C-alpha positions as CSV (number, residue, x, y, z in Angstrom):
1,M,-140.5,149.3,-25.1
2,V,-142.3,152.2,-23.4
3,Y,-144.3,151.5,-19.8
4,V,-147.5,153.0,-19.0
5,L,-149.5,153.9,-16.0
6,D,-153.0,154.8,-16.1
7,I,-154.6,158.1,-14.6
8,D,-154.7,156.6,-11.2
9,G,-151.1,155.3,-11.2
10,Q,-152.3,151.6,-12.0
11,L,-150.1,149.3,-13.8
12,L,-151.2,148.8,-17.4
13,M,-149.3,146.7,-20.3
14,P,-146.4,148.2,-21.9
15,T,-146.5,149.4,-25.9
16,S,-144.1,149.5,-28.4
17,R,-145.8,152.0,-30.7
18,H,-143.7,154.8,-30.3
19,G,-145.7,156.8,-32.7
20,K,-148.8,156.8,-30.7
21,V,-146.9,157.6,-27.4
22,R,-145.3,160.3,-28.9
23,K,-148.8,161.7,-30.3
24,L,-150.3,161.5,-26.5
25,L,-147.2,163.3,-25.2
26,N,-147.3,166.2,-27.8
27,N,-151.3,166.6,-27.4
28,H,-151.0,166.6,-23.4
29,L,-152.6,163.3,-23.0
30,A,-150.0,162.0,-21.1
31,K,-146.9,163.0,-19.3
32,V,-143.5,161.3,-18.4
33,A,-143.4,159.6,-15.1
34,K,-139.9,158.0,-15.5
35,R,-137.1,158.7,-17.9
36,C,-135.2,155.2,-17.8
37,P,-136.9,152.6,-18.0
38,F,-139.1,155.3,-20.2
39,T,-142.4,155.1,-18.5
40,I,-145.6,157.2,-19.3
41,Q,-148.6,158.1,-17.2
42,L,-152.0,158.9,-19.2
43,L,-153.9,161.8,-18.4
44,Y,-157.7,160.4,-19.3
45,Q,-159.5,157.4,-18.1
46,S,-158.7,154.1,-19.8
47,T,-159.4,150.5,-19.8
48,K,-157.5,148.6,-17.1
49,E,-157.0,145.1,-18.6
50,T,-153.8,143.5,-18.1
51,Q,-152.3,140.2,-19.4
52,P,-150.3,137.8,-16.9
53,V,-146.7,138.9,-16.7
54,F,-144.0,136.5,-15.2
55,L,-140.9,137.7,-13.8
56,G,-137.7,135.7,-13.9
57,V,-134.7,136.4,-11.7
58,D,-131.0,134.8,-12.1
59,A,-129.8,135.4,-8.9
60,G,-126.1,135.9,-8.9
61,S,-123.1,137.3,-6.7
62,R,-121.5,139.4,-9.9
63,H,-124.3,139.6,-12.3
64,I,-128.2,139.3,-11.9
65,G,-130.2,138.8,-14.8
66,L,-134.0,139.8,-14.9
67,A,-136.4,139.3,-17.5
68,A,-140.3,139.6,-17.6
69,T,-142.3,137.8,-20.2
70,T,-145.8,137.3,-21.3
71,E,-146.9,134.2,-23.6
72,Q,-145.9,136.0,-26.7
73,K,-142.8,138.2,-25.7
74,V,-140.5,139.5,-23.3
75,V,-141.4,142.8,-22.2
76,Y,-138.3,143.7,-20.0
77,Q,-134.7,142.6,-19.8
78,E,-132.2,143.6,-17.4
79,E,-128.6,142.8,-16.3
80,L,-127.6,144.4,-12.9
81,V,-124.1,144.3,-11.6
82,P,-124.4,144.6,-7.7
83,R,-121.6,146.5,-5.5
84,N,-118.6,144.3,-4.6
85,D,-116.6,147.0,-2.8
86,V,-118.5,146.7,0.7
87,V,-115.5,144.2,2.0
88,K,-112.9,147.0,0.7
89,L,-114.5,149.7,2.4
90,L,-115.1,148.3,5.5
91,S,-111.7,147.3,5.7
92,A,-110.2,150.8,5.2
93,R,-112.5,152.0,7.8
94,R,-111.5,149.3,10.0
95,A,-107.8,150.6,9.7
96,L,-108.8,154.1,9.8
97,R,-110.3,153.9,13.2
98,S,-107.4,151.6,14.5
99,S,-105.0,154.2,13.6
100,R,-106.9,157.0,15.1
101,R,-105.9,155.4,18.6
102,S,-102.5,156.4,18.0
103,R,-103.0,159.9,16.5
104,K,-103.1,163.0,18.4
105,A,-107.1,162.9,18.4
106,R,-109.8,162.4,20.8
107,Y,-109.4,158.7,21.9
108,R,-111.9,156.2,20.4
109,K,-112.3,152.8,22.6
110,P,-112.2,149.4,21.0
111,R,-115.7,148.1,21.2
112,F,-115.3,144.6,21.0
113,N,-118.3,143.6,23.1
114,N,-120.2,145.8,21.1
115,R,-120.9,143.5,17.7
116,V,-124.1,143.9,16.0
117,H,-123.9,139.9,15.0
118,S,-123.8,139.4,19.0
119,K,-127.4,141.0,19.3
120,H,-129.6,140.0,16.3
121,K,-130.5,136.3,15.3
122,G,-129.9,135.8,11.6
123,W,-127.2,138.4,11.3
124,L,-125.5,138.4,7.8
125,A,-122.2,140.2,6.9
126,P,-122.6,143.5,5.2
127,S,-121.2,142.5,2.1
128,V,-124.0,139.5,2.0
129,E,-126.8,142.1,3.1
130,V,-126.3,144.6,0.5
131,K,-126.4,142.1,-2.5
132,I,-129.5,140.5,-1.1
133,Q,-130.9,144.0,-0.6
134,E,-130.2,144.7,-4.4
135,H,-131.9,141.7,-5.6
136,I,-135.1,142.9,-3.7
137,T,-134.7,146.5,-5.0
138,A,-134.1,145.4,-8.8
139,I,-137.7,143.2,-8.4
140,K,-139.3,146.2,-6.7
141,R,-138.3,148.3,-9.3
142,I,-139.7,146.3,-12.2
143,C,-142.9,145.7,-10.4
144,Q,-143.5,149.5,-10.2
145,I,-143.7,149.6,-14.1
146,L,-145.2,146.2,-14.7
147,P,-148.1,144.3,-13.5
148,I,-146.1,141.2,-12.6
149,S,-148.3,138.3,-11.5
150,D,-145.8,135.9,-10.2
151,I,-142.1,135.8,-9.6
152,H,-139.6,133.1,-10.1
153,V,-136.3,133.1,-8.7
154,E,-133.3,130.7,-9.3
155,T,-130.9,130.6,-6.4
156,A,-128.2,128.0,-6.9
157,E,-126.7,126.0,-4.2
158,F,-123.0,125.0,-4.6
159,D,-121.4,121.8,-3.3
160,L,-118.0,123.5,-1.9
161,Q,-116.4,120.2,-1.0
162,R,-116.8,118.7,-4.2
163,L,-115.7,121.5,-6.2
164,K,-112.4,121.8,-4.2
165,A,-112.2,117.9,-4.9
166,M,-112.2,118.3,-8.3
167,E,-109.8,121.2,-8.4
168,E,-107.2,119.6,-6.8
169,G,-107.6,116.1,-8.3
170,R,-108.9,114.4,-5.4
171,P,-111.9,111.3,-5.2
172,L,-115.2,113.2,-5.0
173,P,-116.6,113.0,-1.7
174,I,-119.5,110.5,-0.8
175,G,-121.7,110.0,1.9
176,T,-119.7,110.4,5.3
177,D,-116.9,112.2,3.3
178,Y,-118.9,115.1,3.9
179,Q,-118.5,115.0,7.5
180,L,-114.9,114.6,7.2
181,G,-113.8,117.5,5.8
182,E,-110.3,118.9,5.6
183,Q,-110.4,120.6,9.0
184,Y,-112.0,117.7,10.7
185,D,-110.6,116.9,14.1
186,F,-108.4,120.2,14.1
187,Y,-109.2,123.0,16.9
188,N,-108.8,125.8,14.4
189,T,-107.6,126.7,11.0
190,R,-104.4,127.9,12.4
191,Q,-103.6,124.5,13.6
192,Y,-104.8,122.8,10.4
193,V,-102.4,124.8,8.5
194,L,-99.3,124.4,10.7
195,H,-100.2,120.5,10.3
196,R,-100.8,120.5,6.6
197,D,-97.2,122.2,6.3
198,E,-95.9,119.7,8.5
199,Y,-94.5,122.3,10.9
200,T,-92.2,123.6,8.2
201,C,-91.4,127.0,7.0
202,Q,-92.8,127.0,3.5
203,C,-89.7,129.7,2.4
204,C,-86.7,128.0,4.2
205,D,-87.8,125.0,5.0
206,T,-86.8,125.3,8.6
207,H,-88.0,122.8,10.8
208,D,-87.0,123.2,14.7
209,N,-88.8,123.4,17.9
210,N,-87.2,126.7,18.7
211,V,-88.0,128.8,15.9
212,K,-91.6,130.3,16.4
213,L,-93.8,129.6,13.6
214,H,-96.5,132.1,11.9
215,V,-99.3,131.5,9.5
216,H,-99.3,134.0,6.8
217,H,-102.0,135.2,4.4
218,I,-100.6,134.9,0.7
219,E,-103.3,137.4,-0.3
220,S,-104.5,139.8,2.2
221,R,-106.9,139.0,4.4
222,Q,-109.6,141.4,2.6
223,T,-109.1,140.2,-0.5
224,G,-108.5,136.4,0.2
225,G,-110.1,135.9,3.8
226,D,-108.8,133.1,6.1
227,A,-109.8,130.3,3.9
228,P,-107.0,127.6,4.3
229,N,-105.7,127.9,0.6
230,N,-104.9,131.8,1.4
231,L,-102.7,130.4,4.4
232,I,-99.2,129.2,4.6
233,T,-96.7,128.4,7.4
234,L,-93.5,130.7,7.5
235,C,-90.7,131.2,10.3
236,E,-90.8,134.3,12.3
237,H,-87.8,135.5,10.5
238,C,-89.1,134.9,6.7
239,H,-92.3,136.6,7.6
240,K,-90.6,139.6,8.6
241,L,-88.4,139.8,5.5
242,L,-91.5,139.1,3.5
243,H,-93.5,142.0,5.0
244,A,-90.3,144.3,4.7
245,G,-90.1,143.4,0.8
246,K,-86.7,141.9,1.0
247,T,-87.8,138.2,0.1
248,I,-90.9,136.4,-2.0
249,L,-92.7,133.3,-1.7
250,P,-91.0,129.9,-3.9
251,K,-92.7,129.5,-7.0
252,G,-96.1,127.5,-6.8
253,K,-97.0,128.9,-3.6
254,K,-100.1,130.5,-4.8
255,R,-103.4,131.1,-3.5
256,G,-105.9,128.4,-4.3
257,K,-109.1,129.1,-6.4
258,S,-111.6,131.6,-4.7
259,Y,-115.0,130.1,-3.7
260,R,-116.2,133.6,-2.6
261,D,-119.0,133.8,-5.0
262,A,-120.2,130.2,-4.5
263,T,-120.3,130.9,-0.6
264,F,-122.5,133.9,-1.1
265,M,-124.9,131.9,-3.3
266,G,-125.3,129.3,-0.4
267,I,-125.7,132.0,2.3
268,M,-128.3,134.1,0.5
269,R,-130.3,131.4,-0.9
270,K,-132.9,130.8,1.7
271,T,-133.0,134.6,3.2
272,L,-133.7,136.0,-0.3
273,L,-137.0,133.9,-1.0
274,E,-137.9,134.6,2.7
275,R,-137.4,138.6,2.3
276,L,-139.2,138.5,-0.9
277,K,-142.4,136.6,0.4
278,K,-142.5,139.3,3.0
279,E,-141.9,142.5,1.1
280,V,-143.4,142.1,-2.3
281,D,-147.0,141.4,-2.6
282,V,-146.7,139.0,-5.6
283,P,-146.6,135.1,-5.4
284,V,-142.7,134.3,-5.0
285,T,-141.5,130.7,-5.9
286,G,-138.0,129.2,-6.0
287,T,-136.4,127.1,-8.9
288,Y,-133.1,125.3,-9.7
289,G,-130.3,125.6,-12.0
290,Y,-131.0,122.2,-14.0
291,I,-134.5,123.2,-14.7
292,T,-133.3,126.5,-16.2
293,K,-130.7,124.7,-17.9
294,Y,-133.0,122.3,-19.6
295,W,-135.3,125.0,-20.7
296,R,-132.7,126.8,-22.4
297,E,-131.4,123.9,-24.3
298,K,-134.7,123.1,-25.4
299,A,-135.3,126.8,-26.5
300,G,-132.2,127.0,-28.2
301,L,-130.6,130.2,-26.3
302,E,-127.3,130.9,-25.7
303,K,-126.0,130.8,-22.1
304,S,-126.4,134.7,-20.5
305,H,-127.8,136.2,-17.5
306,I,-130.7,137.5,-19.4
307,N,-131.4,134.4,-21.4
308,D,-131.5,132.4,-17.9
309,A,-133.9,134.7,-16.8
310,I,-136.3,134.1,-19.7
311,C,-136.0,130.6,-19.1
312,I,-136.8,130.8,-15.3
313,S,-140.1,133.1,-16.0
314,K,-143.2,130.5,-17.4
315,Y,-142.4,131.2,-21.1
316,P,-138.9,130.3,-22.1
317,Y,-140.3,130.7,-25.8
318,A,-141.2,134.3,-25.8
319,K,-139.8,136.9,-28.3
320,P,-136.7,138.3,-26.8
321,L,-136.2,142.4,-27.0
322,D,-133.2,143.4,-29.3
323,T,-132.2,145.6,-26.4
324,Y,-131.8,145.4,-22.4
325,Y,-130.8,147.8,-19.7
326,L,-127.5,147.5,-18.0
327,T,-127.7,148.6,-14.4
328,K,-124.8,149.1,-12.0
329,A,-125.3,149.7,-8.3
330,V,-123.0,152.4,-7.0
331,R,-122.2,153.6,-3.4
332,H,-124.6,156.3,-1.9
333,H,-122.6,158.5,0.1
334,N,-118.8,158.8,0.7
335,R,-118.6,159.1,4.4
336,Q,-114.8,159.6,5.0
337,I,-114.4,163.2,5.7
338,H,-110.4,163.4,5.7
339,K,-107.9,161.8,3.3
340,S,-105.4,159.3,5.0
341,N,-102.4,160.7,4.2
342,F,-101.5,164.3,5.3
343,S,-100.4,166.9,2.6
344,K,-97.0,168.7,2.7
345,S,-98.3,171.3,4.9
346,G,-99.1,168.7,7.6
347,I,-103.0,169.3,7.1
348,R,-105.4,166.4,6.2
349,K,-107.2,167.3,3.4
350,R,-111.0,166.9,3.0
351,N,-112.1,163.8,1.1
352,Q,-115.5,165.1,0.3
353,A,-116.1,167.3,-2.7
354,P,-118.9,169.7,-2.5
355,Y,-122.6,168.2,-2.8
356,L,-123.1,170.5,-6.4
357,V,-120.1,171.4,-8.8
358,K,-121.7,173.8,-11.3
359,G,-125.0,172.3,-10.8
360,F,-124.0,168.6,-11.1
361,R,-123.2,165.9,-8.9
362,L,-121.2,162.7,-9.1
363,F,-122.9,160.0,-11.4
364,D,-125.4,162.1,-13.1
365,K,-126.4,161.3,-16.4
366,V,-125.7,163.7,-18.7
367,L,-125.9,164.3,-22.7
368,Y,-122.6,165.1,-24.4
369,Q,-122.5,165.2,-28.7
370,G,-125.7,163.3,-28.6
371,K,-124.8,160.3,-26.5
372,S,-125.6,159.7,-22.9
373,Y,-122.5,159.4,-20.2
374,F,-122.1,159.3,-16.7
375,I,-120.2,161.8,-14.4
376,F,-117.5,159.7,-12.8
377,G,-115.0,162.6,-11.6
378,R,-115.3,166.3,-10.8
379,R,-113.3,169.4,-10.5
380,A,-113.9,172.8,-9.1
381,T,-112.9,174.4,-12.2
382,G,-116.1,172.8,-13.9
383,F,-114.0,170.3,-15.9
384,F,-115.6,166.7,-15.4
385,D,-114.5,163.1,-16.2
386,I,-117.4,161.6,-18.0
387,R,-117.4,157.9,-19.0
388,T,-119.7,155.2,-20.2
389,L,-121.3,152.8,-17.7
390,N,-118.7,150.3,-18.2
391,G,-116.1,152.9,-17.3
392,A,-114.6,153.7,-20.8
393,K,-113.7,157.4,-21.0
394,V,-115.0,159.7,-23.5
395,N,-111.5,161.2,-24.5
396,K,-108.4,161.9,-22.6
397,G,-108.8,165.0,-21.1
398,S,-111.9,166.6,-19.1
399,I,-115.0,167.8,-20.6
400,S,-116.4,171.4,-19.6
401,Y,-119.8,171.7,-17.9
402,K,-120.8,174.1,-20.5
403,K,-120.9,171.3,-23.1
404,L,-123.1,169.0,-21.0
405,R,-126.7,168.9,-20.5
406,I,-128.2,166.9,-17.7
407,Q,-130.4,164.2,-18.4
408,D,-131.1,162.4,-15.1
409,T,-130.1,163.0,-11.4
410,A,-127.8,160.8,-9.9
411,N,-129.2,157.8,-7.7
412,A,-127.8,154.4,-6.3
413,Y,-128.4,152.7,-9.8
414,L,-126.9,153.9,-12.9
415,K,-128.8,152.4,-15.9
416,E,-128.3,152.7,-19.7
417,I,-129.5,150.8,-22.8
418,K,-127.6,148.4,-24.5
419,A,-128.0,146.5,-27.7
420,I,-127.8,142.7,-27.8
421,P,-125.0,141.9,-30.0
422,H,-126.5,139.4,-32.0
423,M,-129.6,141.3,-32.9
424,N,-130.3,144.3,-35.0
425,K,-129.0,147.7,-33.3
426,F,-132.4,149.5,-32.3
427,T,-132.4,152.4,-29.5
428,C,-135.7,153.7,-28.7
429,V,-136.0,157.1,-29.5
430,L,-138.1,158.2,-26.3
431,A,-135.4,156.5,-23.9
């Protein structure tokens, strides 16, 4: 599918007549406005008639499905993988700033009374904020190539107490049970965990008032958080041995199921709709998962993020495309100036590579042996690590920059065309 702008930059309906598009480009009656998705701009006056195009958005924490449909067919399909590395990066930054206070460097004061959430009403954690912003950015990018007339967003809401009860085999909560959660009548999470474990060390079964008890994270706080199913009671002696690697937790003492993604969907549900209505000049309406499921089963579609997005839009019976865009969000900049560990000479090496290496940047889209890849690693010698978007390497070694030809410069969203498995393989020669 080729997307079209008129001479004034106004949005027109896309076309699949690739031969006509090629003739327009060869006769200088059109120019390339964007390479991926392939978009042209006409250089002559044309009609401005368009059809209603509805955009369906299957919001999610790990995958986002997007599909734009008309009454007859699907004109755009995309699966976006948002960033999930923000928690890890913030934890690394916090550790580096903390260690700086004990190093021979300019002292950095701890700023405990300078937190953003104490200043701004409606503050959200950065890991949640970045995903909400990626939903909005993806929708805006589609609105730049298609005349979207209406946006439908499915924002799921999960019953966490019911999910936990099903996981643990307990009776399902009803009525006032929702007000009497597992931590009801406890001062804080630590007190609840100690009471749950009967004030007994879960490693050596010590139960003595003279022994100091600690609450230990089964998985690191960065990975598992402070949820009760990630906490366990240990005595001070076992806690030290565990962190020293001299003992392990007994079998069966594992962290329970994580509900991080379900929690994210509950937090971002209303915020996403409110921000979309303010930032996009297109009507935005919300929908629910049971409606999507009804239309998906009625249309006989398989369960997938893109098919859900088609059902969320107004026309679930629209003819789907045989290709879709797979998009992956990556970090914009690496702000860590020096590496964490000292080299043998006692010098901290720089963590940032030069902006350009042999004319190439990190995540540039390049052409190698007739196929498109992305630069995932660079060396000053000019040998690069190039991979597909899912991380598969081209070969075991690095590729010389002399064998690469740049297709697109790097940005925060890496995009490539993928064929839908159950359909005939097709690749647009222009894209």
